[in-house]
MIDO-752422 format. One record per residue (C-alpha): residue number from 1; chain; x, y, z. Coordinates in steps of 0.05 Angstrom, whole numbers, plus 5000, padded with zeros to 4 digits. Layout:
<sites>
+-----+------+------+------+------+
: pos : unit :    u :    v :    w :
+-----+------+------+------+------+
: NUM :    A :    X :    Y :    Z :
...
+-----+------+------+------+------+
</sites>
This chain:
<sites>
+-----+------+------+------+------+
: pos : unit :    u :    v :    w :
+-----+------+------+------+------+
:   1 :    A : 3157 : 2685 : 0661 :
:   2 :    A : 3210 : 2691 : 0715 :
:   3 :    A : 3157 : 2718 : 0764 :
:   4 :    A : 3112 : 2658 : 0748 :
:   5 :    A : 3169 : 2608 : 0761 :
:   6 :    A : 3187 : 2644 : 0825 :
:   7 :    A : 3114 : 2643 : 0848 :
:   8 :    A : 3108 : 2568 : 0833 :
:   9 :    A : 3174 : 2554 : 0871 :
:  10 :    A : 3148 : 2592 : 0932 :
:  11 :    A : 3083 : 2552 : 0932 :
:  12 :    A : 3121 : 2486 : 0927 :
:  13 :    A : 3167 : 2505 : 0984 :
:  14 :    A : 3109 : 2528 : 1027 :
:  15 :    A : 3072 : 2463 : 1016 :
:  16 :    A : 3134 : 2422 : 1031 :
:  17 :    A : 3143 : 2460 : 1096 :
:  18 :    A : 3070 : 2447 : 1116 :
:  19 :    A : 3080 : 2373 : 1102 :
:  20 :    A : 3141 : 2372 : 1148 :
:  21 :    A : 3102 : 2405 : 1204 :
:  22 :    A : 3048 : 2352 : 1198 :
:  23 :    A : 3100 : 2297 : 1202 :
:  24 :    A : 3132 : 2329 : 1263 :
:  25 :    A : 3064 : 2332 : 1298 :
:  26 :    A : 3052 : 2258 : 1282 :
:  27 :    A : 3120 : 2240 : 1309 :
:  28 :    A : 3107 : 2278 : 1374 :
:  29 :    A : 3039 : 2244 : 1381 :
:  30 :    A : 3072 : 2176 : 1372 :
:  31 :    A : 3124 : 2192 : 1425 :
:  32 :    A : 3070 : 2204 : 1477 :
:  33 :    A : 3047 : 2131 : 1476 :
:  34 :    A : 3077 : 2094 : 1535 :
:  35 :    A : 3059 : 2041 : 1587 :
:  36 :    A : 3026 : 2093 : 1631 :
:  37 :    A : 2975 : 2116 : 1580 :
:  38 :    A : 2972 : 2058 : 1530 :
:  39 :    A : 2972 : 1994 : 1570 :
:  40 :    A : 2921 : 1965 : 1618 :
:  41 :    A : 2969 : 1967 : 1677 :
:  42 :    A : 2918 : 1972 : 1733 :
:  43 :    A : 2904 : 1909 : 1773 :
:  44 :    A : 2938 : 1853 : 1811 :
:  45 :    A : 3005 : 1823 : 1792 :
:  46 :    A : 3030 : 1759 : 1824 :
:  47 :    A : 3091 : 1714 : 1824 :
:  48 :    A : 3143 : 1680 : 1868 :
:  49 :    A : 3208 : 1718 : 1874 :
:  50 :    A : 3275 : 1690 : 1896 :
:  51 :    A : 3293 : 1687 : 1970 :
:  52 :    A : 3362 : 1676 : 2000 :
:  53 :    A : 3338 : 1639 : 2062 :
:  54 :    A : 3270 : 1610 : 2042 :
:  55 :    A : 3239 : 1573 : 1983 :
:  56 :    A : 3211 : 1638 : 1953 :
:  57 :    A : 3173 : 1702 : 1966 :
:  58 :    A : 3101 : 1696 : 1944 :
:  59 :    A : 3088 : 1767 : 1919 :
:  60 :    A : 3023 : 1802 : 1902 :
:  61 :    A : 3024 : 1875 : 1879 :
:  62 :    A : 2960 : 1912 : 1865 :
:  63 :    A : 2965 : 1978 : 1826 :
:  64 :    A : 2906 : 2025 : 1828 :
:  65 :    A : 2886 : 2080 : 1780 :
:  66 :    A : 2893 : 2133 : 1835 :
:  67 :    A : 2968 : 2117 : 1841 :
:  68 :    A : 2961 : 2075 : 1904 :
:  69 :    A : 2988 : 2005 : 1913 :
:  70 :    A : 2985 : 1946 : 1960 :
:  71 :    A : 3047 : 1900 : 1962 :
:  72 :    A : 3037 : 1834 : 1998 :
:  73 :    A : 3099 : 1790 : 2008 :
:  74 :    A : 3096 : 1721 : 2042 :
:  75 :    A : 3161 : 1684 : 2055 :
:  76 :    A : 3149 : 1611 : 2038 :
:  77 :    A : 3172 : 1560 : 2089 :
:  78 :    A : 3177 : 1613 : 2144 :
:  79 :    A : 3131 : 1619 : 2203 :
:  80 :    A : 3120 : 1693 : 2195 :
:  81 :    A : 3062 : 1739 : 2178 :
:  82 :    A : 3059 : 1768 : 2108 :
:  83 :    A : 3094 : 1836 : 2098 :
:  84 :    A : 3043 : 1886 : 2073 :
:  85 :    A : 3062 : 1954 : 2046 :
:  86 :    A : 3011 : 2005 : 2024 :
:  87 :    A : 3026 : 2072 : 1993 :
:  88 :    A : 3033 : 2112 : 1929 :
:  89 :    A : 3074 : 2096 : 1868 :
:  90 :    A : 3103 : 2146 : 1818 :
:  91 :    A : 3115 : 2140 : 1744 :
:  92 :    A : 3181 : 2161 : 1713 :
:  93 :    A : 3183 : 2215 : 1659 :
:  94 :    A : 3181 : 2164 : 1603 :
:  95 :    A : 3118 : 2131 : 1632 :
:  96 :    A : 3148 : 2061 : 1631 :
:  97 :    A : 3173 : 2050 : 1702 :
:  98 :    A : 3140 : 2057 : 1770 :
:  99 :    A : 3173 : 2068 : 1838 :
: 100 :    A : 3140 : 2042 : 1901 :
: 101 :    A : 3159 : 2082 : 1962 :
: 102 :    A : 3161 : 2029 : 2017 :
: 103 :    A : 3163 : 2040 : 2092 :
: 104 :    A : 3225 : 2076 : 2115 :
: 105 :    A : 3269 : 2102 : 2060 :
: 106 :    A : 3266 : 2040 : 2017 :
: 107 :    A : 3237 : 2039 : 1947 :
: 108 :    A : 3227 : 1986 : 1893 :
: 109 :    A : 3224 : 1999 : 1817 :
: 110 :    A : 3186 : 1959 : 1765 :
: 111 :    A : 3187 : 1965 : 1690 :
: 112 :    A : 3115 : 1960 : 1665 :
: 113 :    A : 3103 : 1916 : 1605 :
: 114 :    A : 3043 : 1884 : 1571 :
: 115 :    A : 3007 : 1844 : 1626 :
: 116 :    A : 3071 : 1838 : 1668 :
: 117 :    A : 3119 : 1879 : 1708 :
: 118 :    A : 3194 : 1868 : 1716 :
: 119 :    A : 3230 : 1885 : 1781 :
: 120 :    A : 3291 : 1929 : 1770 :
: 121 :    A : 3357 : 1930 : 1807 :
: 122 :    A : 3380 : 1989 : 1849 :
: 123 :    A : 3408 : 2023 : 1787 :
: 124 :    A : 3340 : 2018 : 1752 :
: 125 :    A : 3362 : 1964 : 1703 :
: 126 :    A : 3329 : 1897 : 1687 :
: 127 :    A : 3356 : 1841 : 1731 :
: 128 :    A : 3400 : 1794 : 1690 :
: 129 :    A : 3422 : 1722 : 1699 :
: 130 :    A : 3392 : 1655 : 1713 :
: 131 :    A : 3339 : 1683 : 1761 :
: 132 :    A : 3318 : 1742 : 1717 :
: 133 :    A : 3250 : 1710 : 1699 :
: 134 :    A : 3235 : 1700 : 1773 :
: 135 :    A : 3233 : 1776 : 1782 :
: 136 :    A : 3173 : 1781 : 1736 :
: 137 :    A : 3103 : 1789 : 1763 :
: 138 :    A : 3045 : 1771 : 1717 :
: 139 :    A : 2979 : 1808 : 1715 :
: 140 :    A : 2919 : 1766 : 1736 :
: 141 :    A : 2870 : 1752 : 1679 :
: 142 :    A : 2809 : 1774 : 1718 :
: 143 :    A : 2832 : 1848 : 1716 :
+-----+------+------+------+------+
</sites>
């Protein structure tokens, strides 16, 4: 009788351990979903960002599947040509933020959300305050 109880206890513990392994695998799979692999992030994003000495910076950012980008910035109310940067962007390890390497040693970071991207400050944090919404670019519907 004792052997039978011991055998049943071993089976119960084995099955409980298998169930835990299945739950761990499901949790790991859930952790792999991020903006990079779950959202439709490719395409053109537009908006008007704040400018200290003009009425705004008309901004267009196109993100391509191959990791390339085109950033077009036009200073409104200024008699200047648009600033165009082309290059490659990189995803962070979490797959939720991209970094554009601009000309020179400058870079710009954006947090990638559902149909919009949010420009980040130099510390990689969302911009706060009254103008925070102005640092959001919205994905065009025709993408």
